N, C-alpha and C positions, 0 to 999 in steps of 0.2 A: 788285754783288750776285752771290753765288755759289750761293745756295739760296733757295728759297721754301717756306714752310710754309703749308699749306692746312688749315683746320679742317673745311671741308665741301667735297665734290666738286661744284663749280659750273662754270660756263663759264670762270671764271678758270683752271681747270686746262688747258683747251684752248689758251688764250692763252699759257700758260707753256711749252707743248710746243715752241714755236718759238724759245725763248730758250736760250742756252748756260748752263744752271744746273741744279742738282739740285732735284728736286721731292719734298718729303716731305708726304704727305697722310694725314689720318685718314679711313679708308675705311669707317667703320661707319655711314654716313648711309643711313637706311632709304629715303630718297627717291631715291637714286641707286645702284641695284644693277645691276652689269654682268653680262652673260651670260658664261659660262666662257671663250669664245674672246676676247672683247674684254678681259676682266680679265687673262688671261694675257699678252696683248700689252701692256696698260697697265703691268703690273708689270715689263716690260723697260725702261721709261722712268721710272716713278714708284716711289718708296719708299712703297708703300701699307701703312699700319699699321692694325691692327684695334683697338688699345688705346692710351690715352694714354702708358702706360709705354714702348711701342715707339717712339712719336714722340720721347719724351725721349732714348731710346737713339740714335736716328738723328741727332738734333740734336747730341748729345755726340760721336758719331763724326764728323760733319761738322766741328765746331769743332776737333777734334783731328787732322783730315786723314786719318781712317781710313774715311770713308764710301765705299762702292763707287760708282763712277761709272756712271750709267745714261743712255745717250744713244741707245738704240735708237729708230728712227723708224717701225717697222712699224705701230703704232697710228695715228700721225699720217698716214701714207701711205694706210692703208686707210679711215679714217673721217673725216679732215679734208683740206681742200685744201692743197696745198703752200704756197700764198700766204697762208694764214691767214684765208680768207674766212669770217667769222662766220656768214653765211647758210647755208653748207654745214654748219656745226656744228649749227645749229638743226634743219636738215632731217634729219640722220642720227642725232640723239640717240635718237629712237624706235627705231631699229634696234640701237643699242648696248645700251640698257637692257633688262633681262630683264622 
């Protein structure tokens, strides 16, 4: 698997952060709004799209080998435990969301 596509920003996003793959996510989920700092860090790792057309473009870029690689770990290191402990994710989500 070289990429994952997420329709909603859920805990699956945090699990994907530890994998060597590209993450394309539709980020217009009203239930998961990130504060400006965490969103800026997230965008260094995730191809966060606001509209379905953007998602389609990113998928096309990935399939053609033109998608920019995003492997930054700053969001993961600040908000998640390096070992992927899901309990940590649950605890810090309140601080990430606006």
